[in-house]
N, C-alpha and C positions, 0 to 999 in steps of 0.2 A: 504493500498499500505505500501511497504517496500524496503529495500536495504539490499545487503549482499556482501561482497567481496568474491569472488568465482575465484580461480585460479588466483588472483592477478588484478581483475577486479570488480569494484563497479557496480552490476547489481541490476536493479530494478525488483521486482515481487509483485503480489498481490493474494491474497487468498479468496474465498468465499465459504460458506458451508461447510458441513461435510460429512463423509463417504469415501468411495472409493477414493483415491487421483488420480487426472487426471492432468497431465501437459501439457499446451497448448505453443506451440512454433511458432511463425510468420515466414513469408517467407522475402525474401529480399528486403531490403529498408523498411519492415513493422515494426509493434510494436503490443503490445498487445491489443490494440484498436480493432483489426479485429476479436476477440473473445467476444465482448461484449454481443452481441444478443445471443450467445450460452451458455455462461455463465449464464446470466439471467435466461435461461430456465432449467438448468441442476443443479444450486447451491442448489435447495430444497433436492436433492438425492446425490450428488456428492461433494467432496471436489476439488472445482477448481481453479487451480494454473495457472497463466499466468505470462509469463517472457518477458523481452525484453533482447535480445542478445547484446553482447559488440558492441559499436557503433551505436546503433539503438534506436529508441525509448527514454525511459528515463535513459538507462544505459550510463556507462562512455564511452567516446571516446578514446579507448585505442590505443597505438601507434601499437600493433600488435595483434596476435592471431585469424586473420580472415580465418579460415579453418574449414572445415567440422568436423575433428576429433576435434578441440578445443570446437565448438561448442557442440557436443555431451558430451565432458568432462564437459563442463560448466554447462549442463543440468543436468548431475549426480551430481556434486558439490553442485548445489542449492538442489536436492534431499537431499542429504547427510544433508545439512545445517538442512533442516527441519526435520530431523530424521526419513525419511521416507525409508522403506525397498524396497518393491516392488509398482509400479505404472503402470498406463496407460499413454502410450505418445500420444500427437495428434500434428502432425506437417504440416504446409504448406507450399508448394513450397520449398523453402531452408530448412524450418524447417522440411519438408517431408525427403529429402534426408539424413538430420541430423537424422532422426529417424531410416532410414536404418542402418546408421554408429551406433547407439546406439545400435540396436539389433545385430550387427556383434560384437561389443566390450562388451556390457554388458548385454548379453542374459539373465542373472540370475536375474536382475533387473526390466525386464519388465515383466507386467502382459498380456498387449496386446500393438498393435501398431497400431496407425490410421495414414494413409497417405493422406492428402489431396491435390489434384493437385500437387504431389510432383515433384520437379526437378529430370530430368532422371538419371537413373543408368549409361547411356552412355554419360552423358554430356550435357548440354545446347549447342545448336548450332542455331545460329542466325547470319543472315548476317551482317559482318564487319560493313558495312555503316548504319545499323539500329542502332547498338549500339554506334556506334558514334554520330550519331544525337542524340539519347536519352541522351549520357553523356553531349553533348554540351546544350541540354535543362535543364539537371539538372546543371550544373555547372554555367549557365547564370542564374538560378533561375527563369526560364521561367514560371512561377506559372499559369498565365491565360491561355496561351497556353497548359500546360500540362493538366488541368481541361479539356478543351474543347476535347482534343483528348482523354482522357479517357472517357469521357462520350460517345464518339462516339462509341468506342470499347468495352463498357459494354453491355452484352446481355440484360441486366434487367434494367428498369428504375432506375435512382438514381439521387437525386437532386444535383444541383450545389454546395450547402453547405456540402453537406455529401462526395462528391468527393473532394472538396477543402480541408477537414481535413485530408483525406488519402493522398493528393498530398503534403501537408504541412507536415506530417510524413516523406513522403520521403525524401523530401527536407532537412530535420533536420538530417539525417544520418550524420557519419565522413565521409570525402572523402577516408579514409582507409577503411572503411567498404563497400562503394559503389564500389570502383575499385577492392580491393582484393577479395571481396566475389564473384562478378561477374566472376573473373578470376577462384575462386576455382570452380564454378557452371560449368565453361566451361571445367576444366581439371579434375575433381574430377571424376573418372569413376570405381566405383566398378562391374558395369557390370555384368556377371553372377554369380559373388561373392553372390548375394542378394538371389540366390538360396539356401544359407545355414541357411537363416533365417527361424527360425521354430516358431518364435513367432506367436499367433492367430492374424492376421492383416486384417483390412479393409482398400482396396484403394477406395477413393472417388474421382470422376472425374467430370469435367463438359462438356458437348456435344459441349460447342462453345469454349472450351478452345484448343490453339494451342499445348498443352501439351497431349492432348487427346492419340493419338496414343501411344507417348512414354509411357503414364501410363499403357496402355492396354498392352505393351509389358512387363513391368516390373511387372504387375500383373501374367501374365502368368509364370513367372520366381519365383514366390512367393509359395513354398509348401504348406503352410497353410493359405491361404487368401481368403476373398470374395469381392465382388466388388458392388459399387453403381455409376451410373453415371447419373447426373441430366440434364434433358433437358432444353435448353435456358438458361444455365449457363455458364459462362465463368471461368476466373481463380479464382476469388475472392468468392468463394463458401459460406463459412460461413458468409462473410459480406453481399451477395446479397439474399441468401434463407436461414436466420438463424432459423427459426422456423423448417423448413424441415431438414435442416442439424442436428439441435440437435435431432429431433425425430431419423433419422437414426443412429446416434450416441449412443443414448440410447439404440436402439434395439440392435445394436451389442453390447455394453457392457452387455446386458442382456442376449443375446442368443447365443453369439459367432460367430465362423465361422459357415456358414450353406452354403453348395453346393450340388451338385448332389452326389459327392463323401461320403459326410457326411451322406447325408439321405440314401445313399444305404448300407452303412455299419452299419445303424441302421437297416435296413431291413434285412440283411444277419446275425445279431446277434440274431434276431428272428427266422429266419427260421433254423439257426443252432440248435436251442435248440431241 
């Protein structure tokens, strides 16, 4: 584990393994912890780099900078710090839409893009009363209630101890991260602009995730993308099915985008000879 000052923020990162570089970015109120099972399965083949964004995990609680564009700039800043030119970016939820911004702002730096249950390109839409209740629980530090409710909402079995660790990470984020990042997720809307992303992309979704329909809509907008949907999995894909997720990720890294269109192109290339 290590720390680096990136764009004025003291950011935590860690890396394991060697080979092709992969940068993993967590979601809203998350941390690098969510990638543990994935990295454990891929580190023998890839250089796996995890990071915590400002205000979350083990990174500095800065006074500002809680925007998608800043998160994207921080990710590239860390890559620059490590002396890496091109890399594959894997982002979950808020980290997913950060990946979309990366692909729009720094297309020449990305080899591939993996969007894991990403926040929607049309903005997050949740009933105000839902977010107000969630914020109250967070600010009150209602840990036990948050654990109970999170377990009920999880589509896969999860122990109270493991969910407790996840909740504790969420409770540890800065107030600025909690409030400003949520506002950004609501208001940041690249929309159809993501149709300009030509980086080879894998969209990974959970069939039991409330963001599924938004993910499918965004997948349709991406001109060079493939799709994988996990059955009986909600929003926390890499945490809930790490072995299966790692296998899907490795397959994409090995074979790239494979769709009916790419297969037809291969056929037509042979037929035209």
